[in-house]
Every structure is written in structure tokens, then in C-alpha cells.
Backbone bond lengths (Angstrom), bond angles and torsions (degrees), N, CA, C in turn:
res aa  C-N    CA-C-N  psi(-1)  N-CA   C-N-CA  omega(-1)  CA-C   N-CA-C  phi
1 M - - - 1.519 - - 1.504 105.06 -
2 E 1.273 120.64 -34.05 1.447 121.66 -178.68 1.610 111.17 -62.67
3 F 1.368 111.39 -40.81 1.498 118.08 171.49 1.440 115.20 -52.07
4 I 1.326 114.20 -52.43 1.487 124.55 -179.41 1.550 113.34 -58.85
5 Q 1.383 111.76 -44.47 1.481 117.83 176.42 1.465 111.10 -60.71
6 K 1.397 118.49 -42.33 1.447 120.13 -179.61 1.546 112.03 -59.41
7 N 1.424 113.95 -44.93 1.346 117.83 -177.70 1.586 114.91 -69.95
8 K 1.337 113.88 -28.57 1.444 116.31 173.51 1.593 110.96 -64.18
9 I 1.262 111.26 -42.49 1.562 115.11 179.88 1.530 108.14 -68.37
10 K 1.380 123.30 -36.70 1.316 123.61 179.76 1.489 113.93 -67.48
11 G 1.461 115.30 -40.85 1.421 118.81 172.76 1.495 117.08 -59.55
12 F 1.324 113.75 -40.20 1.521 121.36 -176.99 1.542 106.03 -68.08
13 V 1.324 120.07 -47.96 1.395 126.37 -177.55 1.634 106.98 -60.29
14 T 1.292 117.35 -46.55 1.421 120.47 178.83 1.529 114.96 -62.07
15 G 1.360 112.85 -39.35 1.510 116.89 173.70 1.451 112.62 -63.60
16 L 1.374 120.28 -41.93 1.450 120.11 -179.88 1.533 109.42 -66.03
17 F 1.374 117.38 -40.68 1.506 118.87 -177.81 1.512 110.09 -61.47
18 V 1.419 117.58 -49.04 1.409 119.51 -177.32 1.620 108.03 -57.24
19 V 1.390 112.58 -43.99 1.441 111.97 -176.71 1.499 113.59 -64.10
20 M 1.358 118.27 -38.49 1.483 123.44 179.44 1.567 104.24 -66.00
21 L 1.261 122.78 -41.76 1.427 123.95 179.76 1.437 114.40 -62.09
22 L 1.388 119.26 -34.55 1.376 124.22 -178.11 1.545 112.02 -81.06
23 T 1.302 114.72 -20.77 1.433 118.34 -175.82 1.576 115.80 -112.01
24 M 1.366 115.63 -3.25 1.421 119.14 -174.65 1.547 113.15 -68.43
25 T 1.304 122.44 -19.00 1.437 122.42 177.88 1.550 107.09 -83.68
26 C 1.305 123.27 6.06 1.431 124.32 -178.61 1.489 109.22 -128.21
27 I 1.342 117.89 39.61 1.447 122.49 177.75 1.504 110.44 -64.43
28 N 1.283 115.62 129.92 1.499 124.20 -174.19 1.496 112.92 53.23
29 G 1.339 117.85 24.73 1.420 122.80 170.27 1.521 113.81 87.27
30 V 1.418 114.33 -3.18 1.448 117.43 -178.96 1.540 108.37 -87.73
31 C 1.368 113.78 119.55 1.521 115.09 -171.65 1.518 104.05 -130.63
32 F 1.253 121.73 73.16 1.418 121.04 173.28 1.499 112.17 -76.14
33 S 1.360 118.62 137.97 1.452 122.25 178.33 1.517 110.35 -68.18
34 E 1.294 115.40 158.19 1.478 120.77 171.49 1.534 108.94 -61.74
35 E 1.338 118.33 -51.12 1.481 119.67 174.54 1.451 114.05 -77.15
36 P 1.419 115.45 140.93 1.454 116.89 179.74 1.574 111.22 -63.97
37 T 1.251 114.22 155.54 1.520 121.06 169.99 1.502 108.85 -66.54
38 Y 1.331 116.51 -41.59 1.488 121.33 -177.22 1.462 108.57 -147.08
39 I 1.439 118.46 138.54 1.400 121.74 176.28 1.522 106.99 -116.82
40 D 1.294 118.76 124.53 1.458 123.30 -178.34 1.519 107.42 -96.16
41 D 1.278 114.28 149.25 1.523 121.47 179.08 1.515 109.60 -49.83
42 Y 1.344 117.33 125.62 1.399 123.42 179.77 1.556 110.70 -67.89
43 N 1.380 116.83 134.50 1.437 126.29 176.59 1.578 112.34 57.27
44 D 1.366 114.56 42.16 1.512 114.95 -178.41 1.511 108.76 -108.91
45 H 1.320 116.99 18.09 1.518 116.68 174.58 1.530 112.35 -86.00
46 H 1.322 111.61 163.77 1.471 117.42 -173.94 1.495 110.93 -74.37
47 Q 1.269 120.38 -42.71 1.444 122.52 -172.31 1.556 108.54 -87.98
48 K 1.411 114.35 80.95 1.489 119.36 -174.35 1.488 111.61 -58.26
49 S 1.329 120.34 -30.98 1.412 118.19 -177.07 1.489 115.99 -76.51
50 Y 1.320 116.33 0.51 1.479 120.93 179.08 1.504 107.93 -126.71
51 P 1.319 119.32 80.89 1.519 123.73 -179.38 1.520 112.97 -57.73
52 A 1.315 117.56 -23.51 1.540 117.84 179.18 1.517 114.07 -67.15
53 E 1.366 115.55 -9.87 1.417 123.35 -178.36 1.472 111.82 -97.50
54 D 1.323 117.98 11.14 1.397 126.40 -175.87 1.512 108.77 -110.57
55 I 1.415 119.44 105.27 1.450 123.10 179.74 1.590 105.05 -75.72
56 W 1.290 108.89 137.40 1.521 117.00 -177.65 1.454 116.64 -118.19
57 N 1.418 115.25 -72.45 1.505 120.37 177.53 1.473 108.43 -109.99
58 V 1.319 118.47 143.31 1.463 125.68 176.59 1.517 110.63 -133.58
59 W 1.369 113.71 127.62 1.450 121.42 174.39 1.578 109.91 -119.68
60 I 1.352 115.64 139.32 1.455 117.54 -179.88 1.612 101.40 -127.32
61 A 1.325 113.03 142.00 1.443 120.32 178.33 1.557 105.66 -151.78
62 N 1.372 108.10 170.11 1.563 113.49 174.27 1.449 110.28 -153.35
63 N 1.289 117.59 157.67 1.484 121.67 164.76 1.532 107.85 -123.56
64 A 1.290 119.76 -164.43 1.449 122.39 -176.45 1.534 113.25 -62.54
65 T 1.319 118.64 -23.30 1.466 123.23 -170.40 1.510 113.90 -118.54
66 H 1.312 119.14 -28.18 1.540 121.36 -175.31 1.508 110.25 -128.48
67 I 1.345 111.84 154.53 1.412 119.91 161.93 1.549 104.77 -105.80
68 M 1.337 115.90 141.78 1.422 121.40 -173.24 1.515 111.55 -129.86
69 F 1.319 116.78 139.34 1.491 123.38 177.98 1.562 108.00 -124.22
70 K 1.295 115.37 135.52 1.491 121.35 172.65 1.445 104.25 -122.50
71 V 1.360 117.44 127.53 1.535 122.16 177.57 1.495 110.08 -128.69
72 E 1.263 118.58 129.37 1.439 125.87 171.50 1.568 108.33 -101.44
73 F 1.412 109.06 132.56 1.432 114.68 178.77 1.553 110.72 -109.32
74 N 1.310 114.51 169.98 1.491 119.49 -175.84 1.524 108.43 -78.06
75 G 1.284 123.31 -13.28 1.427 123.78 175.48 1.499 108.94 -151.79
76 S 1.374 116.10 -177.28 1.429 124.32 -177.64 1.522 115.73 -80.61
77 W 1.318 116.32 138.93 1.483 117.40 177.13 1.524 110.01 -58.24
78 D 1.400 114.70 151.31 1.438 120.24 171.95 1.573 105.10 -141.16
79 I 1.292 120.28 -169.86 1.405 123.69 -172.30 1.537 111.92 -70.68
80 W 1.285 115.18 -12.92 1.481 119.13 179.24 1.497 113.68 -93.40
81 T 1.283 119.51 -1.59 1.454 121.05 -170.39 1.530 108.34 -82.49
82 E 1.287 119.63 129.84 1.484 127.21 173.85 1.461 106.32 -128.47
83 F 1.333 117.03 141.96 1.484 124.51 -175.89 1.497 111.31 -146.50
84 G 1.306 114.49 137.72 1.442 117.17 177.97 1.630 109.35 -137.33
85 I 1.303 114.25 140.51 1.509 119.93 176.20 1.506 107.16 -110.55
86 Y 1.305 119.14 110.86 1.427 121.25 177.69 1.528 114.48 -92.56
87 I 1.338 117.37 130.55 1.423 119.11 -171.70 1.585 109.39 -124.21
88 S 1.233 117.63 126.46 1.509 123.19 175.23 1.490 110.19 -109.92
89 T 1.387 112.26 131.50 1.443 118.16 179.68 1.614 109.27 -109.40
90 N 1.311 115.10 -11.40 1.449 120.25 -173.74 1.537 106.54 -157.16
91 D 1.373 114.85 123.96 1.505 118.04 -177.80 1.510 114.16 -62.60
92 A 1.286 114.93 -18.07 1.502 116.00 -176.67 1.466 113.13 -102.75
93 T 1.288 124.13 2.89 1.434 126.20 178.48 1.554 111.28 -120.66
94 G 1.287 114.52 166.64 1.512 118.19 173.95 1.493 112.37 100.49
95 S 1.294 117.85 -161.02 1.458 127.38 -171.25 1.440 111.29 -141.86
96 N 1.325 119.91 150.77 1.494 121.59 168.83 1.459 110.92 -88.91
97 D 1.372 118.66 10.44 1.488 123.48 179.61 1.458 112.39 51.85
98 S 1.328 118.77 43.41 1.424 121.36 179.45 1.488 113.43 -65.83
99 N 1.239 121.17 -14.52 1.515 120.69 178.55 1.537 111.40 -112.93
100 G 1.302 116.87 8.92 1.461 117.22 -178.07 1.500 115.69 -126.91
101 F 1.304 124.31 -145.78 1.498 127.37 -172.22 1.513 112.45 -54.50
102 A 1.333 115.46 -32.89 1.494 118.47 -177.57 1.565 113.98 -79.22
103 S 1.296 115.86 -12.42 1.503 122.26 -167.23 1.543 109.92 -65.20
104 I 1.286 121.41 -36.61 1.385 126.86 -178.82 1.541 108.81 -77.58
105 D 1.292 122.59 123.65 1.391 125.09 -174.64 1.614 111.90 65.27
106 G 1.234 118.03 13.19 1.436 126.59 -174.12 1.567 108.92 -125.48
107 P 1.359 118.61 -146.42 1.462 123.35 2.77 1.491 111.80 -82.07
108 L 1.304 120.31 -169.67 1.498 123.71 -179.25 1.552 107.00 -58.01
109 D 1.314 115.29 153.88 1.432 123.71 -179.16 1.580 109.08 -102.10
110 F 1.366 116.68 14.08 1.447 122.71 170.63 1.523 109.54 -150.22
111 L 1.276 117.15 166.99 1.442 121.72 -175.46 1.509 106.61 -88.48
112 A 1.380 117.74 125.76 1.487 120.27 175.47 1.525 109.13 -111.64
113 D 1.298 115.02 146.81 1.485 118.99 -179.95 1.581 111.72 -99.01
114 Y 1.274 115.39 -20.02 1.487 119.44 -177.93 1.544 109.42 -145.24
115 C 1.391 110.60 154.78 1.401 116.18 169.67 1.496 112.04 -134.40
116 L 1.298 122.73 136.27 1.441 127.86 173.24 1.540 104.37 -103.84
117 Y 1.309 118.02 110.90 1.490 121.78 -174.56 1.489 110.35 -113.42
118 V 1.310 112.83 135.20 1.495 116.49 -179.50 1.547 108.20 -136.98
119 D 1.326 119.46 137.70 1.467 121.24 170.86 1.537 108.05 -132.12
120 D 1.294 118.50 -159.61 1.425 123.96 -176.30 1.573 113.13 -60.58
121 T 1.264 115.55 -33.65 1.515 120.73 -176.44 1.526 116.79 -126.04
122 T 1.282 116.21 -4.44 1.481 117.64 -169.11 1.534 111.48 -136.43
123 S 1.341 112.16 147.15 1.442 118.11 168.30 1.598 105.96 -127.19
124 N 1.244 116.08 139.60 1.496 120.14 -168.42 1.518 110.54 -148.74
125 F 1.330 114.91 122.40 1.566 121.52 173.81 1.510 105.57 -89.73
126 L 1.327 118.60 136.08 1.409 125.36 179.38 1.505 109.34 -130.04
127 Y 1.319 116.17 129.09 1.448 125.87 174.38 1.555 106.85 -94.21
128 L 1.295 114.63 109.26 1.540 114.38 -176.41 1.561 108.45 -94.85
129 E 1.344 110.46 90.94 1.490 118.96 -168.60 1.451 113.27 -70.99
130 D 1.413 117.51 -40.85 1.503 117.21 -178.97 1.523 105.92 -163.02
131 E 1.350 116.76 -176.78 1.344 125.29 -175.07 1.504 114.14 -64.31
132 D 1.373 118.66 -16.24 1.498 125.54 176.61 1.458 114.62 -89.49
133 D 1.300 114.94 4.83 1.578 120.77 -179.47 1.533 105.17 -53.94
134 G 1.387 114.61 146.93 1.451 123.54 178.08 1.470 111.37 -75.33
135 T 1.343 115.67 -164.58 1.378 123.34 -178.96 1.528 112.81 -71.37
136 Y 1.289 121.87 170.91 1.473 120.04 -172.43 1.482 110.10 -68.90
137 S 1.303 122.35 -13.47 1.500 121.28 177.90 1.537 110.66 -99.66
138 F 1.353 118.61 -0.26 1.480 119.94 176.17 1.472 110.78 -134.44
139 G 1.364 119.60 49.35 1.371 128.21 178.95 1.543 112.98 -71.59
140 T 1.264 121.51 156.03 1.450 122.25 174.52 1.465 111.36 -75.98
141 N 1.317 116.81 145.50 1.444 123.86 172.90 1.589 110.38 52.55
142 D 1.273 112.53 50.94 1.586 117.01 -173.64 1.509 111.72 -107.29
143 I 1.212 116.42 156.29 1.485 123.49 172.54 1.565 105.15 -123.21
144 Q 1.273 112.05 129.75 1.447 120.85 -174.55 1.525 111.27 -126.66
145 D 1.274 116.43 137.89 1.489 125.26 168.79 1.519 108.90 -119.04
146 T 1.357 117.73 137.24 1.497 123.11 177.17 1.474 106.67 -126.83
147 S 1.293 114.30 176.53 1.463 126.80 177.17 1.482 113.42 56.37
148 G 1.505 111.85 41.19 1.419 117.13 174.75 1.557 119.05 75.21
149 N 1.297 118.28 4.23 1.421 117.96 178.63 1.522 114.21 -64.43
150 R 1.289 117.84 -41.24 1.437 120.91 173.16 1.438 118.71 56.89
151 T 1.364 122.32 41.03 1.400 122.55 179.07 1.564 113.72 -124.21
152 F 1.318 113.32 10.89 1.466 117.32 -179.55 1.564 109.53 51.12
153 G 1.380 114.38 52.30 1.485 118.41 175.92 1.549 109.65 64.65
154 G 1.280 121.02 27.28 1.462 124.28 -178.75 1.539 115.87 84.69
155 L 1.327 116.85 3.87 1.409 123.01 -177.15 1.590 113.98 -98.85
156 G 1.381 116.33 -1.58 1.478 118.21 -179.46 1.427 110.47 -162.77
157 Y 1.364 117.36 -158.77 1.420 122.02 -176.09 1.506 109.15 -156.06
158 V 1.310 118.42 157.78 1.449 123.29 171.59 1.494 109.48 -140.33
159 N 1.385 117.52 123.70 1.408 124.08 -175.66 1.552 108.40 -126.72
160 F 1.298 115.78 140.53 1.383 124.18 177.62 1.580 111.34 -114.20
161 S 1.337 111.93 151.32 1.571 115.16 -176.78 1.492 104.05 -158.36
162 N 1.397 112.02 175.18 1.569 118.94 -177.18 1.456 114.47 49.33
163 G 1.296 118.76 48.73 1.488 122.60 176.56 1.519 111.02 65.36
164 D 1.406 115.46 36.53 1.463 121.22 176.29 1.570 112.95 69.40
165 R 1.289 113.93 14.94 1.452 116.65 173.96 1.540 114.07 -88.32
166 V 1.254 114.39 -13.48 1.556 120.66 179.69 1.455 105.97 -120.66
167 V 1.269 120.50 131.37 1.497 126.47 169.76 1.464 111.09 -122.96
168 E 1.321 115.15 136.95 1.498 121.00 177.80 1.540 108.39 -120.62
169 I 1.309 114.32 125.15 1.446 122.21 -173.95 1.483 110.20 -121.83
170 G 1.284 121.58 123.64 1.470 125.80 177.62 1.476 111.33 -125.81
171 Y 1.350 114.25 146.57 1.437 119.65 -177.72 1.529 112.25 -143.73
172 K 1.342 121.33 137.77 1.445 122.92 -176.93 1.488 113.94 -65.28
173 L 1.319 115.36 146.36 1.454 119.97 173.40 1.499 114.01 -90.23
174 Q 1.327 116.57 134.21 1.498 122.91 175.10 1.522 112.26 48.61
175 T 1.298 113.44 51.79 1.455 123.62 176.44 1.476 108.75 -138.61
176 S 1.364 117.31 147.45 1.379 121.78 -178.57 1.512 113.81 -142.31
177 V 1.297 120.18 161.22 1.400 124.42 172.10 1.550 105.13 -109.21
178 G 1.359 119.08 113.44 1.412 119.37 -167.04 1.535 109.22 64.46
179 S 1.355 112.50 -125.34 1.483 118.42 172.30 1.501 110.76 -108.03
180 N 1.251 118.87 12.90 1.477 119.92 179.75 1.499 116.84 -108.26
181 G 1.354 115.54 156.54 1.413 121.24 171.58 1.568 114.14 83.79
182 Y 1.273 124.07 14.56 1.386 126.31 -171.26 1.543 109.44 -83.20
183 L 1.360 115.05 115.53 1.455 124.07 175.10 1.510 108.73 -93.48
184 D 1.204 118.63 103.48 1.482 123.27 -170.87 1.571 108.59 -87.59
185 I 1.383 116.57 72.77 1.390 121.45 174.93 1.534 110.19 -130.11
186 T 1.277 117.97 139.24 1.463 122.26 -178.37 1.560 113.20 -118.32
187 L 1.376 115.69 158.51 1.442 117.04 175.39 1.501 110.66 -61.65
188 G 1.410 112.11 137.67 1.497 118.96 178.97 1.529 109.74 93.46
189 Q 1.356 118.91 -9.61 1.532 122.93 -176.93 1.558 105.58 -81.94
190 T 1.296 113.54 146.37 1.506 121.60 173.62 1.515 109.94 -100.61
191 I 1.370 114.88 130.48 1.454 117.61 178.80 1.481 106.94 -124.10
192 K 1.391 116.51 165.14 1.468 123.07 169.03 1.506 111.66 -118.56
193 V 1.296 112.79 144.92 1.534 120.51 -167.29 1.516 110.25 -135.48
194 K 1.387 116.73 132.58 1.445 119.02 161.21 1.517 109.79 -131.00
195 L 1.275 117.81 153.91 1.421 120.26 -175.99 1.624 107.97 -123.17
196 K 1.296 112.46 150.79 1.467 119.62 -179.00 1.496 108.82 -135.43
197 C 1.327 116.18 137.33 1.413 123.07 175.12 1.544 112.28 -122.77
198 Y 1.365 112.98 125.40 1.476 120.30 179.30 1.627 106.99 68.48
199 E 1.272 116.16 169.09 1.440 123.58 -174.22 1.567 109.14 -67.10
200 D 1.283 117.10 -45.40 1.558 116.41 -170.96 1.533 107.61 -138.49
201 S 1.336 114.00 36.80 1.445 114.65 -176.13 1.555 114.59 -106.53
202 D 1.309 120.27 -63.35 1.494 116.62 -169.03 1.585 109.20 -149.74
203 F 1.332 112.36 126.69 1.523 119.67 166.60 1.526 105.29 -103.01
204 A 1.377 111.43 147.71 1.426 119.36 175.23 1.563 106.85 -142.45
205 P 1.337 115.40 116.80 1.455 133.06 -10.53 1.536 107.30 -58.91
206 D 1.405 116.09 160.55 1.454 119.75 -179.98 1.552 112.11 -67.95
207 L 1.292 116.00 157.94 1.488 121.50 178.74 1.535 106.22 -58.63
208 G 1.331 114.97 135.24 1.461 121.16 -174.45 1.471 115.97 99.17
209 E 1.384 113.97 -18.71 1.451 119.47 177.41 1.456 112.35 -98.95
210 S 1.300 120.72 156.12 1.480 125.80 -178.38 1.607 108.23 -65.90
211 P 1.296 115.29 141.30 1.459 122.86 174.08 1.511 111.71 -57.06
212 I 1.260 121.68 157.47 1.468 125.47 164.30 1.540 107.28 -62.79
213 V 1.306 116.06 134.28 1.517 121.01 177.43 1.614 107.13 -111.05
214 Y 1.235 114.80 127.35 1.479 120.82 -178.07 1.565 113.33 -136.46
215 T 1.281 118.26 131.64 1.399 121.74 179.69 1.501 106.39 -111.89
216 L 1.470 112.28 126.38 1.484 116.48 -176.99 1.513 109.71 -70.26
217 K 1.250 116.03 131.39 1.421 124.05 175.32 1.536 113.60 -69.21
218 G 1.326 116.80 149.40 1.491 119.61 176.47 1.428 110.43 -71.72
219 E 1.395 115.74 169.44 1.445 122.01 -178.00 1.548 108.49 -62.04
220 Q 1.369 115.36 135.33 1.423 121.08 -178.72 1.434 113.05 -55.53
221 D 1.415 116.30 129.99 1.468 124.90 -179.16 1.609 105.18 -87.18
222 L 1.265 118.23 111.70 1.483 125.28 -176.43 1.582 109.04 -95.41
223 T 1.372 119.61 10.48 1.398 117.66 -175.51 1.538 111.26 -65.74
224 W 1.333 115.92 -39.99 1.479 117.29 -178.73 1.566 110.77 -70.47
225 V 1.322 114.62 -26.69 1.498 114.12 178.95 1.550 108.28 -72.71
226 I 1.340 119.28 -36.54 1.472 121.84 174.80 1.458 112.41 -64.45
227 I 1.345 117.42 -38.73 1.460 123.00 177.72 1.558 111.01 -60.74
228 L 1.378 112.07 -44.75 1.447 115.64 179.56 1.516 114.98 -63.61
229 V 1.378 115.11 -40.45 1.412 122.61 177.52 1.526 110.61 -58.49
230 I 1.384 116.31 -42.78 1.452 118.87 175.35 1.563 115.78 -71.54
231 L 1.282 113.55 -42.45 1.520 118.83 -175.36 1.555 116.11 -69.76
232 F 1.319 115.61 -40.55 1.475 114.48 -176.90 1.508 115.71 -63.44
233 P 1.336 122.68 -39.72 1.447 121.77 176.86 1.579 106.55 -67.27
234 V 1.275 119.93 -37.66 1.496 120.46 177.69 1.527 112.63 -61.57
235 I 1.353 115.41 -43.00 1.407 119.46 -179.47 1.532 110.07 -70.05
236 G 1.301 114.95 -37.85 1.525 119.09 174.93 1.500 112.40 -59.30
237 V 1.410 119.84 -39.92 1.362 119.93 177.93 1.509 110.47 -73.51
238 A 1.292 120.27 -32.42 1.521 119.91 178.53 1.494 109.54 -69.42
239 I 1.271 122.19 -37.98 1.483 126.17 177.97 1.532 104.19 -63.51
240 G 1.300 118.10 -48.07 1.426 122.10 -176.66 1.529 110.17 -58.08
241 L 1.399 118.25 -43.34 1.473 119.98 -178.60 1.543 114.01 -65.86
242 V 1.368 112.35 -38.30 1.486 120.20 -179.82 1.571 106.07 -64.03
243 L 1.320 117.43 -51.72 1.409 117.97 -178.81 1.581 113.26 -64.11
244 Y 1.309 118.32 -34.62 1.345 123.67 174.52 1.538 112.84 -57.00
245 Y 1.285 114.32 -54.57 1.462 119.02 -178.74 1.548 114.30 -67.26
246 R 1.352 115.24 -31.16 1.411 118.29 177.09 1.561 108.95 -65.48
247 N 1.313 113.41 -43.23 1.426 119.66 -179.60 1.593 110.22 -58.64
248 R 1.284 112.83 -39.56 1.513 119.25 -177.47 1.498 108.39 -64.69
249 E 1.370 112.99 -43.13 1.491 115.42 177.04 1.447 118.25 -60.74
250 V 1.394 112.28 -36.85 1.454 119.41 176.94 1.479 110.75 -60.56
251 I 1.480 111.53 -49.25 1.407 116.01 176.71 1.539 117.37 -59.64
């Protein structure tokens, strides 16, 4: 019986280990792929003396509640770095931000409905309602954080890593604070994205090129994980019984 008990424990531990191994890349629902979603030309920005303004690698991911962007730059962010993620949900709606952040060396070459804007101390959600939208700091229906809070009014997050060369930005889907900050994107929906760094430095993809196209994945199905959790201890017990009776036959 002691032999069987040991094998039951081994089977259970093995099952948990495999499940953890299969899900460890999705901690907190953040599942960025190893390969970037988009790779921008290296060192193609205008301000060559400021490598932090050169967008390089872009990842896009989502879970059931957030859309997430991870962006690697050519250099580390400093007090001059400004960055915007333009999101289009409908080719016929939105703005090219001709009066805002995209106006210098722009405007956008497609219509964007939203912009997630981040600089050295601020994170700001902008709803780009139409061509008459104001500047990037006075958008309609916006949520803004200042003084380094970087939570988009509690609707998102901004994380830096690798010596401030990598920034990760997440924002909640279909959630608002009061009537502001609502990002109307659902699971399964396809969006188009362009990124811009500094006023006249770098677009990714470049103006004249097609935006990044991303389809939000549905909520993760954990059925197979539950099945594995159940099956591995059972298999461990079965193997233990087989070995136990074989040992008895040998004896």
C-alpha cells in the first residue's frame, strides 16, 4: 500500500507540473508570442540621435478583459519620449488625428477610433471621434493619468523593462470610468493598429504601409487543463497498481 500511495503522489505531482508548464506563458492572462506581431525597420526614425524614438518590435495580445501591447525600442526612454498606439475598429469611423499627436509628420493615413498615449509622466486614453478632434491632450471622452501613475484612470497599466527599452501597455475592454475611457472592442473582433513615437520621429508601420491587423482571441478554454489535472493522478495510480502487481508476481 505504501508503494501505491507513493505512486499516487508522484502521479499527482507530475500532473500539476505538466499543467504549470503548459500554462506558465499565460501568467495573469498575458500571452505574448515569442515572435513579434510586427517588426519595424531598425533605425528608420528621423531623430537619429534619439534611439528611444525608434520603434523596433511590436507584440499584440489579449485575454478576456484586456488588450495588451508590448513594444521594444532601439534605446531607453527618457523625458522626451512620447508614444501613441492608434486603434481602428471600423474603416469608416474615427479620425486621422490631423490636429493632434499624429499631425506632425502625419497625419495618419487611416482613420483611428482610439489612441493610447504615453509619455514620461502621463498615460492618456483618447477617443478620436471625428476630424475636428482636438489635440492629443484634449481628446473627447478621454481618461488621463499624470504624475507617473500610468493606469489610464484605473482602466489599464504601463510597465517598463529591459532598461526602459521595452514598454508594455494594457487597457480594459468595454469598461469605463463614469462615461469616459470606453474601449469598444470585443473578443473575436479584428482591429487595425499603427504606432507613433515622438512628434516627427517614427511611425510603425510607416505612413503609406498597411496597418497591423490583429484579431482578438476568444476567452481561453481551460477544459483541457482540467482534464489533465484529473487524468494525471488517475494515470499515476494505474501505473502504480500495474507495477505493484507485477512485483508481487515476481515475488
